[in-house]
VEXDREN-2710 file (C-alpha; in Angstrom, 1 decimal):
% VEXDREN-2710
k/r/px/py/pz
1/MET/0.0/0.0/0.0
2/THR/1.4/3.4/-1.0
3/ASP/1.8/6.2/1.5
4/PHE/-1.0/8.1/-0.1
5/GLU/-3.3/5.0/0.2
6/VAL/-2.4/4.6/3.9
7/LEU/-3.1/8.3/4.6
8/SER/-6.3/8.2/2.6
9/ARG/-7.5/5.3/4.8
10/ILE/-6.6/7.2/7.9
11/ASN/-8.5/10.3/6.6
12/ASP/-11.5/8.1/6.2
13/MET/-11.3/7.0/9.8
14/ILE/-11.2/10.6/10.9
15/GLU/-14.3/11.4/8.8
16/LEU/-16.1/8.5/10.3
17/GLY/-15.3/9.8/13.8
18/CYS/-12.8/7.1/14.7
19/GLU/-10.2/9.5/15.9
20/GLN/-8.4/7.3/18.4
21/GLU/-8.0/4.6/15.8
22/ALA/-6.8/7.2/13.3
23/ARG/-4.3/8.6/15.7
24/ALA/-2.9/5.1/16.4
25/SER/-2.6/4.4/12.7
26/LEU/-0.7/7.7/12.1
27/ILE/1.7/6.9/14.9
28/GLU/2.4/3.5/13.4
29/HIS/2.9/5.2/10.1
30/LEU/5.5/7.5/11.7
31/HIS/7.2/4.4/13.2
32/GLY/7.4/2.8/9.8
33/ARG/9.2/5.8/8.3
34/SER/11.2/6.7/11.3
35/GLN/14.5/5.4/9.7
36/SER/13.8/7.5/6.6
37/GLU/15.1/11.1/6.3
38/GLU/12.3/11.9/3.8
39/ALA/10.3/15.0/4.9
40/TYR/6.7/14.6/5.9
41/THR/4.2/15.5/3.2
42/PRO/1.7/18.3/3.6
43/LEU/-1.0/15.6/3.8
44/LEU/0.7/13.7/6.6
45/ASN/1.2/17.0/8.6
46/HIS/-2.4/17.9/8.0
47/LEU/-3.7/14.6/9.4
48/LEU/-1.4/14.9/12.4
49/ARG/-2.9/18.3/13.1
50/ARG/-6.5/16.9/12.8
51/VAL/-5.9/14.2/15.5
52/GLY/-4.2/16.7/17.8
53/LEU/-0.6/15.4/17.5
54/TYR/0.8/18.9/17.1
55/PRO/4.3/18.1/18.5
56/TYR/4.9/15.6/15.6
57/LEU/4.3/18.2/12.8
58/GLN/7.2/19.1/10.6
59/LEU/6.5/22.8/10.1
60/ASP/8.8/23.2/7.1
61/THR/6.6/21.0/5.0
62/ALA/3.2/21.8/6.6
63/MET/0.5/23.9/4.9
64/TRP/0.2/27.4/6.3
65/GLN/-3.1/26.6/8.0
66/ASP/-1.4/23.8/9.9
67/ARG/1.6/25.9/10.8
68/ILE/-0.7/28.5/12.3
69/VAL/-2.5/25.9/14.4
70/ALA/0.8/24.4/15.7
71/ASP/2.0/27.9/16.6
72/VAL/-1.2/28.5/18.7
73/PHE/-0.3/25.4/20.8
74/ARG/3.3/26.4/21.6
75/ALA/3.9/27.1/25.3
76/ASP/6.7/28.2/27.7
77/VAL/7.6/25.0/29.6
78/GLY/10.9/26.3/31.1
79/LEU/13.1/25.1/28.2
80/PRO/15.4/27.4/26.1
81/GLU/12.7/27.4/23.4
82/PHE/8.9/27.2/23.5
83/ALA/7.5/23.7/23.1
84/THR/4.5/22.5/21.2
85/LEU/1.8/20.8/23.3
86/HIS/-0.6/18.2/21.9
87/ARG/-4.3/19.1/21.9
88/ASP/-5.3/17.4/25.2
89/GLN/-2.2/18.8/27.0
90/SER/-3.2/22.3/25.9
91/SER/-6.8/21.8/27.0
92/LEU/-5.6/20.7/30.4
93/LEU/-3.2/23.6/30.7
94/SER/-6.0/26.0/29.7
95/LYS/-8.2/24.8/32.6
96/LEU/-5.4/25.4/35.1
97/LEU/-4.6/28.8/33.7
98/LYS/-8.3/29.7/34.2
99/GLY/-7.8/28.9/37.9
100/GLN/-9.7/25.6/37.9
101/SER/-8.7/22.6/40.0
102/VAL/-8.4/19.4/38.0
103/ALA/-8.1/15.7/38.7
104/VAL/-6.9/14.0/35.6
105/SER/-6.6/10.5/34.4
106/ALA/-4.4/10.1/31.4
107/PRO/-2.1/7.4/29.8
108/THR/1.5/7.1/30.9
109/SER/2.7/8.7/27.7
110/PHE/0.4/11.7/27.9
111/GLY/2.9/14.1/29.4
112/LYS/1.0/15.3/32.5
113/SER/4.2/16.7/34.1
114/PHE/4.8/18.8/31.0
115/VAL/1.6/20.7/31.9
116/ILE/3.0/21.4/35.4
117/ASP/6.2/22.9/33.9
118/ALA/4.1/25.1/31.5
119/PHE/1.9/26.3/34.3
120/ILE/4.9/27.3/36.4
121/SER/6.6/29.0/33.5
122/ILE/3.5/31.0/32.5
123/THR/2.0/32.0/35.9
124/ARG/5.1/32.1/38.1
125/PRO/3.3/30.9/41.3
126/LYS/5.1/31.8/44.6
127/SER/4.5/28.4/46.3
128/VAL/4.0/25.0/44.8
129/LEU/3.8/21.6/46.6
130/ILE/4.2/18.4/44.6
131/ILE/3.6/15.1/46.4
132/VAL/5.0/12.0/44.7
133/PRO/4.8/8.4/45.8
134/THR/8.4/7.4/45.8
135/LEU/11.9/8.8/46.6
136/ALA/13.0/7.9/43.1
137/LEU/10.3/10.1/41.6
138/MET/11.1/12.8/44.1
139/ASP/14.6/13.0/42.7
140/GLU/13.5/12.9/39.1
141/VAL/11.1/15.7/39.6
142/ARG/13.6/17.7/41.6
143/ARG/16.2/17.4/38.9
144/ARG/13.8/18.4/36.2
145/LEU/12.5/21.4/38.0
146/HIS/15.9/22.5/39.3
147/ARG/17.3/22.3/35.8
148/LYS/14.5/24.5/34.4
149/PHE/13.6/26.8/37.3
150/GLY/16.5/26.6/39.7
151/GLY/17.5/30.2/38.9
152/SER/14.3/31.6/40.2
153/TYR/12.9/28.9/42.5
154/SER/14.2/27.0/45.5
155/VAL/13.4/23.3/44.9
156/VAL/13.0/21.8/48.3
157/THR/13.0/18.0/48.9
158/THR/14.3/17.8/52.5
159/THR/12.4/18.8/55.6
160/GLU/15.3/20.1/57.6
161/GLY/16.4/23.7/57.8
162/ASN/14.5/26.9/57.3
163/ILE/12.1/27.5/54.5
164/PRO/14.0/29.5/51.9
165/GLU/13.0/33.0/51.1
166/GLY/11.3/33.8/47.7
167/SER/9.5/31.5/45.4
168/LYS/9.7/27.8/46.1
169/ILE/8.6/24.4/44.9
170/PHE/8.3/21.7/47.5
171/VAL/8.7/18.1/46.2
172/PHE/7.9/15.6/48.9
173/SER/6.7/12.1/49.6
174/GLN/3.5/12.1/51.6
175/GLU/5.4/11.3/54.8
176/ARG/7.8/14.2/54.4
177/ALA/4.9/16.5/53.4
178/ILE/3.1/15.8/56.7
179/THR/6.2/16.6/58.8
180/TYR/6.3/20.0/57.0
181/ALA/2.6/20.7/57.4
182/ASN/2.8/23.3/60.1
183/ARG/5.5/25.3/58.2
184/ILE/3.6/25.9/55.0
185/GLU/1.0/28.6/55.4
186/SER/-0.4/28.8/51.9
187/LEU/0.0/27.3/48.5
188/ASP/-0.7/28.6/45.0
189/LEU/-0.8/25.1/43.6
190/PHE/-1.0/21.7/45.3
191/ILE/-0.2/18.7/43.1
192/VAL/-0.6/15.1/44.0
193/ASP/1.0/12.6/41.5
194/GLU/-0.5/9.1/41.5
195/PHE/-3.4/10.4/43.7
196/TYR/-5.2/7.0/43.4
197/LYS/-2.8/5.9/46.2
198/ALA/-5.1/7.7/48.7
199/SER/-7.3/4.7/48.3
200/ALA/-6.6/1.8/50.7
201/ALA/-7.5/-0.5/47.7
202/PHE/-4.2/0.6/46.1
203/ASP/-1.9/1.3/49.1
204/LYS/-3.3/0.1/52.4
205/ASP/-0.2/1.0/54.5
206/ARG/0.5/4.5/53.2
207/SER/-2.9/5.7/52.1
208/PRO/-3.9/7.2/55.5
209/THR/-0.8/9.5/55.4
210/LEU/-1.6/10.6/51.9
211/VAL/-5.2/11.3/52.9
212/ARG/-3.9/13.4/55.8
213/ALA/-1.7/15.4/53.4
214/MET/-4.6/15.9/51.0
215/ILE/-6.9/17.2/53.7
216/LYS/-4.2/19.5/55.2
217/PHE/-2.9/21.1/52.0
218/SER/-6.1/21.2/50.1
219/SER/-7.4/23.5/52.8
220/ILE/-4.6/26.1/52.2
221/ALA/-4.2/25.7/48.4
222/LYS/-5.6/28.2/46.0
223/GLN/-5.6/25.5/43.3
224/ARG/-5.2/21.7/43.0
225/TYR/-4.0/19.4/40.3
226/PHE/-4.2/15.7/40.9
227/LEU/-2.7/13.2/38.4
228/ALA/-3.3/9.4/37.8
229/PRO/-3.3/6.9/35.0
230/ASN/-6.0/4.6/33.9
231/ILE/-8.9/5.7/36.1
232/SER/-12.2/5.1/34.4
233/SER/-14.3/7.1/36.8
234/LEU/-14.0/9.0/40.1
235/LYS/-16.6/8.5/42.7
236/GLU/-17.8/11.7/44.5
237/ASN/-15.6/12.1/47.6
238/LEU/-14.4/14.6/50.2
239/PHE/-10.9/15.0/48.7
240/THR/-11.6/16.0/45.1
241/ARG/-14.6/18.1/46.0
242/GLY/-14.7/21.2/43.8
243/MET/-12.4/19.6/41.2
244/GLU/-13.2/18.8/37.7
245/PHE/-12.4/15.2/36.8
246/VAL/-10.9/14.9/33.3
247/LYS/-10.4/11.5/31.7
248/THR/-8.5/11.2/28.4
249/ASP/-7.2/8.3/26.4
250/PHE/-5.0/10.5/24.3
251/ASN/-1.9/8.5/23.5
252/THR/1.3/9.7/21.8
253/VAL/2.7/6.2/21.3
254/VAL/1.2/2.9/20.3
255/LEU/1.6/-0.4/22.1
256/LYS/1.8/-3.7/20.2
257/THR/1.2/-6.8/22.4
258/TYR/2.6/-10.2/21.7
259/ASP/1.1/-12.9/23.9
260/LEU/3.4/-15.9/24.2
261/SER/1.9/-17.1/27.4
262/ASP/0.2/-20.2/25.9
263/SER/3.7/-21.7/25.4
264/THR/5.6/-20.1/28.3
265/SER/3.3/-19.7/31.3
266/GLY/4.5/-21.6/34.4
267/ASP/7.6/-23.0/32.6
268/VAL/10.8/-21.3/33.7
269/GLU/12.9/-22.9/31.0
270/LYS/10.6/-21.8/28.2
271/LYS/10.3/-18.3/29.7
272/SER/14.1/-18.1/29.9
273/ALA/14.4/-19.1/26.3
274/ALA/11.8/-16.5/25.3
275/VAL/13.6/-13.6/27.0
276/ARG/16.8/-14.6/25.4
277/ARG/15.1/-14.3/22.0
278/ILE/13.3/-11.1/22.8
279/CYS/16.0/-9.2/24.8
280/GLN/18.8/-8.2/22.5
281/PRO/21.8/-5.9/23.1
282/GLY/21.3/-2.6/21.6
283/SER/17.6/-2.3/22.2
284/LYS/16.1/-0.9/25.5
285/THR/14.0/-3.4/27.4
286/LEU/12.2/-3.4/30.7
287/LEU/11.7/-6.9/32.1
288/TYR/9.1/-7.1/34.9
289/ALA/9.9/-10.1/37.1
290/GLY/7.3/-9.5/39.8
291/SER/9.3/-10.7/42.9
292/HIS/12.9/-10.6/44.1
293/SER/13.4/-14.3/43.6
294/GLN/12.1/-14.1/40.0
295/VAL/14.4/-11.1/39.4
296/LYS/17.4/-13.4/39.9
297/VAL/16.0/-16.1/37.7
298/ALA/15.0/-13.7/34.8
299/SER/18.3/-11.7/34.9
300/ASP/20.4/-14.9/35.0
301/ALA/18.5/-16.1/32.0
302/VAL/19.6/-13.1/29.9
303/LYS/23.1/-12.9/31.3
304/MET/23.8/-16.4/30.0
305/SER/23.4/-15.2/26.4
306/TRP/24.9/-11.7/26.7
307/PRO/28.7/-11.4/26.6
308/LEU/30.6/-9.0/28.8
309/SER/30.3/-5.5/27.6
310/SER/33.3/-3.9/25.9
311/SER/32.5/-0.7/27.8
312/ASP/35.3/0.3/30.2
313/LEU/32.7/2.3/32.1
314/LEU/30.3/-0.6/32.8
315/ARG/33.2/-2.9/33.8
316/ASP/34.6/-0.3/36.2
317/ILE/31.1/0.4/37.7
318/GLY/30.7/-3.4/38.2
319/ARG/34.1/-3.6/40.0
320/TRP/33.2/-0.5/42.1
321/LEU/29.9/-2.0/43.2
322/GLY/31.7/-5.2/44.2
323/ASP/34.3/-3.3/46.2
324/ASN/32.0/-0.9/47.9
325/TYR/28.9/-3.1/48.5
326/SER/29.6/-6.8/48.1
327/ALA/31.6/-9.0/45.8
328/THR/28.7/-11.4/45.7
329/TRP/26.1/-8.8/44.8
330/ALA/24.5/-9.9/41.5
331/LEU/24.4/-6.4/40.2
332/SER/28.1/-6.0/40.2
333/THR/28.3/-8.8/37.6
334/LEU/25.1/-8.1/35.7
335/ILE/25.9/-4.4/35.1
336/GLN/29.0/-5.6/33.2
337/HIS/26.6/-7.5/30.8
338/ARG/24.6/-4.3/30.3
339/ILE/21.8/-5.5/32.7
340/GLY/20.5/-3.4/35.6
341/LEU/18.3/-4.3/38.6
342/HIS/15.6/-2.0/39.9
343/ASN/13.7/-2.3/43.2
344/GLY/12.5/0.1/45.9
345/GLN/15.3/-0.8/48.3
346/ILE/18.6/-0.1/46.5
347/HIS/20.4/3.0/47.6
348/ARG/19.0/6.0/45.7
349/ALA/22.4/7.0/44.2
350/ILE/22.8/3.5/42.7
351/ALA/19.2/3.4/41.4
352/GLN/19.6/6.8/39.8
353/MET/22.9/5.7/38.2
354/GLN/21.3/2.7/36.6
355/LEU/18.5/4.8/35.1
356/ARG/21.0/7.2/33.7
357/LEU/22.9/4.4/32.2
358/PHE/19.7/3.0/30.7
359/GLU/19.1/6.4/29.0
360/MET/22.5/6.3/27.3
361/GLU/22.6/5.0/23.7
362/GLN/26.2/3.9/23.9
363/HIS/28.2/2.4/26.8
364/GLY/24.9/2.1/28.8
365/LEU/22.5/-0.6/30.0
366/ASP/20.1/-2.3/27.5
367/LEU/18.0/-4.2/30.0
368/ILE/16.5/-3.4/33.4
369/VAL/15.0/-6.3/35.4
370/SER/12.6/-5.1/38.1
371/THR/10.0/-5.7/40.7
372/SER/6.9/-3.6/41.0
373/SER/9.0/-0.6/41.7
374/ILE/9.2/0.1/37.9
375/ILE/5.4/0.4/37.7
376/GLU/5.2/3.5/39.8
377/GLY/8.7/4.4/41.0
378/VAL/10.2/6.0/37.9
379/ASN/9.3/7.7/34.7
380/THR/11.5/5.8/32.4
381/SER/10.3/4.1/29.3
382/ALA/11.6/1.6/26.8
383/GLN/11.2/0.1/23.4
384/ARG/10.1/-3.2/24.8
385/VAL/8.4/-4.3/28.0
386/VAL/8.5/-8.0/28.9
387/VAL/6.1/-9.3/31.5
388/TRP/7.8/-12.4/33.0
389/SER/5.3/-12.8/35.8
390/ASN/1.7/-11.8/36.3
391/LYS/2.2/-11.4/40.0
392/ASN/3.0/-8.4/42.2
393/GLY/5.0/-10.2/44.8
394/ASN/2.5/-12.8/46.1
395/PRO/-0.9/-11.3/44.9
396/ARG/-1.9/-11.3/41.2
397/LEU/-1.0/-8.3/39.2
398/SER/-4.2/-6.2/38.9
399/ASN/-5.4/-4.9/35.6
400/PHE/-4.7/-1.4/36.8
401/ASP/-1.1/-2.1/37.6
402/TYR/-0.7/-4.1/34.4
403/ARG/-1.8/-1.2/32.3
404/ASN/0.6/1.1/34.3
405/LEU/3.4/-1.4/33.6
406/ILE/2.9/-1.8/29.9
407/GLY/2.5/2.0/29.6
408/ARG/6.3/2.1/30.0
409/GLY/6.6/0.9/26.4
410/GLY/7.2/3.6/23.8
411/ARG/8.4/7.2/24.0
412/MET/7.6/10.3/21.9
413/PHE/10.0/10.8/19.0
414/ARG/12.1/7.8/20.1
415/TYR/9.9/4.7/20.1
416/PHE/6.7/5.5/18.3
417/VAL/5.6/1.9/18.8
418/GLY/6.3/0.1/22.1
419/GLU/6.4/-3.6/22.1
420/VAL/4.9/-5.7/25.0
421/TYR/5.7/-9.4/25.4
422/LEU/3.5/-11.5/27.7
423/LEU/5.1/-14.6/29.1
424/GLU/2.2/-15.1/31.5
425/LYS/-1.5/-14.3/30.9
426/ALA/-2.5/-10.7/31.3
427/PRO/-5.1/-9.9/34.0
428/ALA/-8.7/-9.7/32.7
429/ASP/-9.5/-6.3/31.3
430/SER/-11.6/-4.1/33.6
431/GLU/-12.5/-0.5/34.3
432/THR/-11.3/1.2/37.5
433/GLN/-13.6/3.4/39.5
434/LEU/-11.6/5.2/42.1
435/THR/-13.2/5.5/45.5
436/LEU/-11.6/7.7/48.1
437/GLU/-12.8/7.5/51.7
438/LEU/-11.7/8.8/55.0
439/PRO/-9.9/5.9/56.8
440/GLU/-11.4/5.1/60.2
441/SER/-7.8/5.0/61.5
442/LEU/-7.6/8.8/61.0
443/LEU/-10.5/9.6/63.2
444/GLY/-9.1/11.6/66.2
445/VAL/-5.6/11.7/64.8
446/ALA/-5.8/14.0/61.8
447/GLU/-7.1/17.6/61.6
448/ILE/-10.3/16.9/59.7
449/ASP/-12.1/20.2/60.3
450/SER/-12.3/21.0/56.6
451/VAL/-14.2/17.7/56.0
452/SER/-16.1/17.4/59.3
453/ASP/-19.4/18.3/57.6
454/SER/-19.1/15.0/55.7
455/LEU/-18.6/12.8/58.7
456/SER/-21.4/10.6/60.1
457/GLU/-22.5/11.2/63.7
458/ALA/-20.8/7.9/64.7
459/GLN/-17.5/9.0/63.1
460/ARG/-17.6/12.3/64.9
461/ASP/-18.3/10.6/68.2
462/LYS/-15.4/8.2/67.6
463/ALA/-13.0/11.0/66.8
464/GLU/-14.1/13.1/69.8
465/ALA/-13.8/10.1/72.2
466/PHE/-10.3/9.2/71.0
467/ASP/-9.1/12.8/71.2
468/ARG/-10.7/13.3/74.6
469/ASP/-9.2/10.1/76.2
470/VAL/-5.7/10.4/74.6
471/SER/-5.4/14.2/75.2
472/ALA/-6.3/13.7/78.9
473/ILE/-3.5/11.1/79.3
474/LEU/-0.9/13.2/77.4
475/ASN/-2.1/16.5/78.9
476/VAL/-2.4/18.3/75.6
477/THR/-5.2/20.3/74.0
478/SER/-5.7/17.7/71.2
479/VAL/-3.9/14.9/69.5
480/ALA/-4.2/16.8/66.3
481/ALA/-2.1/19.6/67.8
482/LEU/0.8/17.2/68.4
483/GLN/0.4/16.1/64.8
484/ARG/0.4/19.7/63.6
485/GLU/3.6/20.4/65.4
486/GLY/5.2/17.4/63.8
487/LYS/5.6/15.5/67.1
488/LEU/3.5/12.5/66.2
489/GLN/4.1/10.8/62.8
490/SER/1.7/7.9/62.9
491/SER/-1.5/8.2/60.9
492/ASP/-3.2/5.3/62.7
493/ALA/-5.3/6.1/65.8
494/ASN/-5.1/2.4/66.7
495/VAL/-1.3/2.5/66.8
496/ILE/-1.3/5.8/68.8
497/TRP/-3.7/4.3/71.3
498/LYS/-1.6/1.2/71.7
499/LEU/1.5/3.3/72.4
500/VAL/-0.3/5.5/74.9
501/ASN/-1.9/2.6/76.7
502/SER/1.4/0.7/77.0
503/ILE/3.5/3.7/78.1
504/SER/1.0/5.0/80.6
505/ASN/-0.1/1.7/82.1
506/GLU/3.3/-0.2/82.0
507/PRO/5.9/2.5/83.0
508/SER/8.4/-0.1/84.1
509/ASN/8.6/-1.4/80.6
510/TRP/9.9/1.9/79.4
511/ARG/12.4/2.9/82.0
512/ALA/15.1/1.6/79.7
513/LEU/14.2/4.1/77.0
514/ALA/17.1/6.3/78.2
515/ASN/19.5/3.5/77.2
516/LEU/19.2/4.7/73.6
517/ASN/21.5/7.6/74.6
518/SER/24.1/5.1/75.8
519/SER/27.2/4.1/73.9
520/ASN/26.6/0.5/75.1
521/ARG/24.6/-0.9/72.1
522/GLU/23.7/-4.1/74.0
523/SER/21.6/-1.9/76.3
524/TRP/19.5/-0.8/73.3
525/GLU/18.0/-4.2/72.8
526/TRP/15.2/-4.2/75.4
527/VAL/13.8/-0.9/74.1
528/LEU/14.0/-1.9/70.4
529/PHE/12.3/-5.2/71.0
530/ASN/9.6/-3.6/73.1
531/ALA/9.0/-1.0/70.3
532/ILE/8.8/-3.7/67.6
533/ASN/6.4/-5.7/69.7
534/LEU/4.0/-2.7/69.8
535/SER/4.0/-2.6/66.0
536/PRO/4.5/-6.2/64.9
537/ALA/3.4/-6.0/61.2
538/GLY/5.5/-5.1/58.3
539/TRP/9.1/-5.5/59.6
540/ASP/10.0/-7.9/56.8
541/ALA/12.6/-9.7/58.9
542/PRO/12.9/-11.5/62.3
543/TYR/13.0/-9.1/65.2
544/THR/16.4/-10.3/66.2
545/LYS/17.8/-9.5/62.8
546/VAL/16.3/-6.0/62.9
547/VAL/17.8/-5.3/66.3
548/ALA/21.2/-6.7/65.3
549/PHE/21.2/-4.6/62.1
550/ILE/20.6/-1.4/64.1
551/LYS/23.5/-2.2/66.4
552/VAL/25.9/-2.8/63.5
553/VAL/24.6/0.0/61.2
554/ALA/25.4/2.5/63.9
555/ASP/28.9/2.4/62.4
556/SER/27.7/3.4/58.9
557/TRP/29.8/6.6/58.7
558/THR/33.1/5.1/59.8
559/SER/32.7/1.5/58.5
560/THR/32.2/0.1/55.0
561/ILE/29.2/-1.9/53.9
562/PRO/31.3/-5.0/53.2
563/ALA/32.7/-4.8/56.8
564/MET/29.2/-4.4/58.3
565/LEU/27.9/-7.3/56.2
566/ARG/30.7/-9.5/57.7
567/LYS/29.6/-8.5/61.2
568/LEU/26.0/-9.5/60.2
569/SER/27.0/-12.8/58.7
570/ASN/25.7/-14.7/61.7
571/HIS/22.3/-13.3/60.8
572/SER/22.7/-14.2/57.1
573/VAL/22.1/-10.6/56.0
574/THR/22.8/-10.3/52.2
575/VAL/23.5/-7.0/50.6
576/GLU/19.9/-7.0/49.2
577/GLU/18.6/-7.5/52.7
578/PHE/20.9/-4.8/54.0
579/PHE/19.1/-2.3/51.7
580/LYS/15.7/-3.4/52.9
581/LEU/16.7/-3.3/56.6
582/GLU/18.3/0.1/56.3
583/ARG/15.1/1.5/54.7
584/THR/12.9/-0.2/57.4
585/VAL/14.8/1.1/60.4
586/SER/15.5/4.6/59.0
587/TYR/11.8/5.2/58.2
588/LYS/9.6/2.8/60.2
589/MET/11.7/2.3/63.3
590/ALA/12.7/6.0/63.5
591/ALA/9.1/7.1/63.2
592/LEU/7.9/4.6/65.8
593/LEU/10.6/5.6/68.3
594/GLY/9.8/9.2/67.6
595/ASP/6.2/8.7/68.6
596/ILE/7.2/6.7/71.6
597/ASN/9.6/9.4/72.7
598/THR/6.9/12.1/72.3
599/ILE/4.3/10.1/74.3
600/HIS/6.7/9.1/77.0
601/ALA/7.7/12.7/77.5
602/ARG/4.1/13.7/78.0
603/VAL/3.3/10.8/80.3
604/SER/6.6/11.3/82.3
605/PRO/7.4/15.0/82.1
606/ASN/10.1/14.7/84.8
607/ARG/12.0/11.8/83.2
608/GLY/15.2/13.8/82.8
609/PHE/16.2/12.6/79.3
610/ASP/15.4/12.9/75.6
611/VAL/16.3/10.3/73.0
612/SER/15.6/12.6/70.0
613/PRO/19.4/12.6/69.1
614/PHE/19.4/8.8/68.7
615/ILE/16.2/8.9/66.6
616/TYR/17.6/11.7/64.4
617/ARG/20.8/9.6/63.8
618/LEU/18.7/6.5/63.1
619/SER/16.5/8.4/60.6
620/HIS/19.7/9.1/58.6
621/ALA/21.0/5.5/58.9
622/PHE/23.6/6.9/61.4
623/LEU/25.2/9.0/58.6
624/PRO/25.7/12.7/58.9
625/ALA/22.4/14.3/57.8
626/THR/23.9/16.0/54.8
627/VAL/25.6/12.8/53.6
628/TYR/22.2/11.0/53.8
629/GLN/20.5/13.8/51.9
630/LEU/23.3/14.0/49.3
631/GLU/22.9/10.3/48.6
632/GLU/19.3/11.1/47.5
633/TYR/20.8/13.7/45.2
634/GLY/23.0/11.1/43.6
635/LEU/26.3/11.3/45.6
636/PRO/27.1/7.9/47.2
637/ARG/28.1/7.9/50.8
638/MET/31.5/6.4/50.0
639/LEU/32.4/9.4/47.9
640/SER/31.1/11.7/50.6
641/ARG/33.4/9.9/53.1
642/ARG/36.5/10.5/51.0
643/ILE/35.5/14.1/50.4
644/HIS/35.2/14.5/54.2
645/LEU/38.5/12.9/54.9
646/SER/40.2/15.2/52.4
647/ALA/38.8/18.2/54.3
648/ILE/36.9/19.6/51.3
649/VAL/33.7/19.5/53.3
650/ASP/33.4/18.8/57.0
651/PHE/30.3/16.6/57.0
652/GLU/30.5/16.2/60.8
653/ARG/30.0/19.9/61.4
654/ALA/26.9/20.2/63.5
655/ASP/25.6/23.3/61.8
656/LEU/26.3/22.1/58.2
657/SER/23.1/22.6/56.1
658/LEU/22.4/20.9/52.8
659/SER/22.7/24.2/51.0
660/ASP/26.1/24.9/52.7
661/ALA/27.3/21.5/51.6
662/LEU/26.1/22.0/48.0
663/GLU/27.8/25.4/47.8
664/ALA/31.1/24.0/49.1
665/LEU/30.9/21.1/46.7
666/GLU/30.3/23.4/43.8
667/THR/33.0/25.9/44.8
668/ARG/35.6/23.2/45.1
669/ARG/34.4/21.0/42.3
670/SER/37.8/20.6/40.6
671/GLU/39.3/19.4/43.9
672/VAL/36.5/16.9/44.3
673/TYR/37.1/15.4/40.8
674/LYS/40.9/15.2/41.5
675/LEU/40.1/12.9/44.5
676/PHE/38.7/10.2/42.3
677/GLY/40.4/8.5/39.4
678/SER/38.0/5.8/38.2
679/PRO/35.6/6.2/35.3
680/ALA/32.8/4.9/37.7
681/GLU/33.4/7.6/40.3
682/HIS/33.6/10.3/37.7
683/PHE/30.4/9.1/36.1
684/MET/28.7/9.3/39.5
685/LEU/30.1/12.8/40.1
686/ASP/28.9/13.9/36.7
687/HIS/25.4/12.6/37.5
688/PHE/25.3/14.3/40.9
689/TYR/26.5/17.7/39.6
690/ALA/24.1/17.6/36.7
691/GLY/21.3/17.4/39.2
692/VAL/22.3/20.4/41.3
693/THR/23.4/22.8/38.5
694/VAL/21.0/25.2/36.9
695/ASP/21.0/25.4/33.1
696/GLN/22.6/28.7/32.0
697/VAL/21.0/28.6/28.5
698/THR/19.1/31.7/27.7
699/ARG/15.8/31.2/25.9
700/GLN/15.9/32.5/22.3
701/SER/13.3/35.0/21.3
702/THR/10.4/33.5/19.4
END
């Protein structure tokens, strides 16, 4: 079929009202000619304009009418030059510019974040808060916004230190947002990415905290913008009240699905053979394995057929990982075969490094094998997505998560068509109605004045009874007041009541709390075991292993990870489990001990001690605070340690702020680079500095 015949058929689709089908056919046509340097014909440009794909137009060969339309849809998105939005992006931006609050469901490839950047560039709001579900996304968003707006905005991702003067953009997880709640007085724009996670159906453990954040910040925000993929309908609820729900299926790429499950499902050998055929060096592939055990099986299957890379960079990174983490860590070998591993536990700097390598055309990674973290934890995309397993850990992969996963296939201008290979059956297709409700666990804990008119009489009675009883024991005006001051972190009234009941009725059990200030780590055990017993769910390891880990990881700053792993060998802690335990104790244990310390201080006001210093150190994995924060920015702790020992930055200085450290690292950048000689370390430094440097490019006049 000639090009004209193809385009004529697509035109017929448009005339018949089948625009979505026409758009998909046009994208496939662009894919077919992507290797050709032949200019687009005026007819092709015209059809692209008719289906709203304005960014794909080649203006040099477009008719003047189409060029005029494309010009109308150009917008300032913080780049050196104006960018062209597609039709539905422009419609969404228009609503925001009119002051409307919008909850939007759109495909992964839609470009919802592009609308945020355009809104900031055009309106220049003074204060913006963006809540994202993962630390990985937090750093991605920080880097993007800092690169574009760092010259005129402070992009804040840590909750320590003073709020900077002038215009600012806060980028937080919901937990960090809550700890900052009493310090943000007003917002011009409040954004929640992946807002469906406020439903317990999608994230049972963390949804109450996100609901708290949505209640708090919605009450002080002039405008709201909530984003999610693949929501069919939004049930009327308290949290999106006054917002327009916009659902769009506008795609900028096409997915082609190849179902191989009839011959591979349940058969590891056949799946291994299939991935060896599908995954080829030189093409970018995401392989979803579902669980940590299957990640090893799937990655080993590919490694067998891929020779070692000729890249000196990848080989050096592999050696560096073996030296600084563990010689037995699978990633140290896999990365030398152009294979990366992604999960929610790996140190942020290493996870970021892999994603950057995956973005590289040469000398980079060609395959990333992941758990469910790739579904929601990053914004990366690939030419191919391979679904090795249809499970998400133990439960089955939901249709919602499946659609999010395969949405990683394809990318505008790079992979017009994304390929999806199923090695196990896809979940049954279904629509997703999002239902957001106030969790019972928040009654009496969160400040819910702004939604109190929607509570039932029974809910109000429950909230008042909890607040009355607990406030009397703690001698405070209200539990919510402690929350507002950032002194209680739990979003579960049941957990708070359990802590209050134990500490007030069993004081002898908590006399040892002061031992956390002791240098004798054996004396910590009783307190740590007692704390764990009050919150038994979700520790992901035997209690003895958690406690042993805390005692060893207290040497994080002066010891190496291989040395700490040797000390933990009696507890069979692998490097993968090291990551998981560090995350567990620095987040969950630190928060739990913080609440225990607050409650104990209220119950025993004359106790004569405060264990906040221990909790602070634990929350930073016993590293200096700025070292822990810089690791989120992409600077591994091992490099920070050498910088400290060389006296370039004194990371042990008590009053050292993150901004002070960044300024010193920038001022003495050449000295920092001279400390390190390996390609791996220079690559990591390049990545780190790229994320803290503002683009100096001046926008050209248009």
